Phi, psi and omega in degrees: 000143171293150185249147173229131175230131176228157185225136181296152192294337185282349177233353181291120182281356176274356183258135179217174178291141174316128175100336182265167181279119183304157181291166188287333185259098182278175166295147177244134173209148177293323192236117177240120180257129174254117181107132174243031173279205180299326183281311184292316189284319169300327173300318182297321183292313183295315177299315184288340174296328177274010175085017180265156178233162176185194178245140176233127179246151176217140177282344183281153179296337180194201178292174184309128180266356183227138179280074187292283177287155176205324177284125174252111185268188190293324188293317184290322177296329180291327176293316182294326181301320182297333185251010172081021181259352188294312178304312177301322176293315182295329177297324189257355182273162172276127185300162187298327180290331174290352177258020193301323182227159153241142195235154169238130190207166173287315176209171183292336173250357185261199190294154182245137178271320187189153172221164178222138168299145180211159178062045179081007180265002173289112180314320182293333181261354189303328176290331173304309188285328177295319185284343186275327191199159168276349182267166178230150172304132167229166179247114180232106177305144179302336170297340180259324180290316179308302180308323176299316183291315186291318181299314176301315177296322179294315184300332185270355175122359175269140171275131178244128173241111167279171173057036173235113185266135172276118190266315179190171171230167177217131173274137178258159183301332187273004175096355178271172181244132177255111178256129171263127185232170182223135170287120188288338184277315175271350184065018177268143179257158177201165181251151170228123179260139185212158173287319185224145180235139179239116175274097176243034195267018165081195193291336176258040179312113174288332177291316174300315186298313181291324180289342178058043172285129182296144176247135178268114187236143176239147177319130181288164174263022175097202192254144168229149178237120184267121169248107180277117192240137171256109177206132182276111183248017196298315179296325182287323189288340180307334180241010186224040194300125176166164183258343179233137184222118177273119182245130188206149180228086190298324192255030179226160168289161184206159175294146178293326178280351181227058181296317174207170180212150157260124177260111192249130176296130175258301174233123187294122354231043183239007176218123185229148174255118176261113185261103183273142176238125179302157174295146179307138178072009181266359170087197189231358190262083177243130175228053182302155176281167172301318181294331182284325173292324177296312176304309179298315177297319178298323172299319183293330179285312179087007181218099183291347176278356180274128173297138188216134182224132179268121187269339186182154178222128170213154184244148178216159177250143182282104180265157170222084193221137177216144176288151177289324178215166192246353184215152178218100185062237173264025169244123193238139176245146179207169177074216186295338176308326188241348171217124185230133192196171175285166185275013173305140181074352178063042190261351194290288184292340174299315180290324182299311182299322183280332174296314180300312187294319180300319194282319189302310188295328180293313176302316183302310189296325180286311179301334178263004174076022181262353182214147174293162183290344182293339182294335181293334178300336181285347177307302183291318184300329186268321190269332179303314167306319175295316174311307181308312193286327181286329174296314179300310180297313184305313182288324173298324186297323177292314180300331181295345180276348181304313175300331181292319177295319179299314178297324171289350178078035186273339194280346180273136180292341179277129179298318180302305181303311180297330175292320180299316182284321173304316181299333180298333172306338186254355191268146175271059186223165177299330179287322171297321179295314181301306185297319181297313180300322182290320185290321175295321177296326182291316174305313177299332181286347178278353182301334176300334171277316190263352174227043185270055184289335175293315179289334182287319197244349187277016181305137179237120180258137167229115180192180176295347177267014177225131188252108181263022172315128172069013178267144170275163178307144184290143182287160175295151173297164177308160186306317175248085188293349176277317180277330190250133179264132183267108174266118180200157179255014177300130188307133183102359175258163181285142178299128186294141179277135172209139176283131185234167179208181175260169186291319171265109195297137173233208174292134186283153187223172180255158172302332186286338175293331172289329179274178178082210177064033176073006186233158164289147173228150183238128178245134174223188176215201177307122179096359183248027180305326182292341176288325184284328176289328177295314182300320176300311182297309181295320182301323179286323174302315185267357179068036177236172173247129183239123170265118182256137182223148173243130185247123180145189184302115184067020182260192182304319188221144179266140183263074187307319179260005179060026176284315181296325171306316182283338183256345186288336175063015178223163176296163187294327186264008164282186178218158175232120176264124189241133179289168178304325184276014177066025174259140181297122183265334182187158172208158175236128190291340178203178181298134176270161177291329180218081187301324186288323177292322183296311190288323182286320177299314182304307190291314178297334173288319186288323186270357183067032187254032173274000000 
């Protein structure tokens, strides 16, 4: 098990006055995580699941003070499910029916232009979500999720220090990393020596900056302004159910800094985030007074009789940035440090959590001597393409709203022209027919944001941690890989979900519940008993744990709906080897002449133990 030793600042010789040389003997820990947001805190949780301990630092006084991320999707919840946090998250989350729609309207209490089902609530898409995962989307503000993760990490053996700034690192000849940090309250600096350093320090990552990892940047899409508001809209929402509301007034004047807004539910139904977007071409140099913000938000609420209080205001830039690679030796970066994008599609914190889940098991296997250090090379190879794809999708999702704004007549700077175009939507004229058709098509075009089960679940890994022996070239992704989830056991794909039970029925459970738990798992069926024997033998040889299961008629578990039979893509006597992060590592389409040798070769390939 990794060790962590800490000493209070009044006796620790490694602490010194700011600006002087820290003492020679720093605090020691195997694992030092910089950042306690969704990436850093979840990484600590997943590492602790493997019995590892370390230190997590954050420059902030505590966990998130503004509800930035909020949509928690199925892929992230599956990771949290593995460490027993899914139920805790569901208990504090806003349930899925509160996320039923996304709307476009003149004001929160006024007329509505259109709405679309979202986040798995479309009856026509329910089967797609049921087939993808046993989990469901929930809305958990970052202010609620972060404390759950941090507390779980602390209870599991990680030390967490807030109000501590990371200043720099230095690599030593023995392979260790010396990090210099500063206590923000006392202004004293001290050093921490670690085997591994993790840059989970967000969009202004000092770790990324010092590593000089190149960032692939595309032109940003401007400024956005978050205005956190307390206002009770419970009565209005009864007939306007949803957690996202686009507010726009095409045929009226507007503030340049508040051309349109996404109004996001934070707490049902009395706390909201008004995300204001300036008018096209208006620039970014805005400094409205509190009174101007209040007036703007009141217009967007649409009911002057409702008491309204602004709780906070912050600005951010809409980025399209991804790091070229995520790791450098024994320093790893994840989360917003390596992928930065707008919150469209709700991919941000979800991707942070999955970065951490991918990395944690690999690090644990290397530290425990169960895998060669080359296994860690697969982290960047697997996760960087995912980061690139979600950055691209989130920004495209924002651009997808352009046709909708155009159809509503919002794009012309002249109020008179906008009034004319907006009025066409009500007219029985060829122009009216055309504009209504464009509007309907544009609303449907946003489905890639609100029904994006494919972009959430279709990760494909290609690396040294995937064994493709005896596989033919991989098939193309579905026609629309954003909207459609590819269910497959092709190595490098997420293990398909299927509901199982026992011969004497009890509570049903998913195939993914059999996988994970820090171990490899092997799935076979009738005629595949030799794979289970091979798993036991190879596990002993390699010093790892493999959970082996047979699924089918009178087997360990019953395929009650026959979904597993339809989704496994192998014969009953074949096998599927699944990594601890529940991604398929290797498969055999049928029984092998020598299953033990086959399985041993696959695992040695994955673990780099040749």
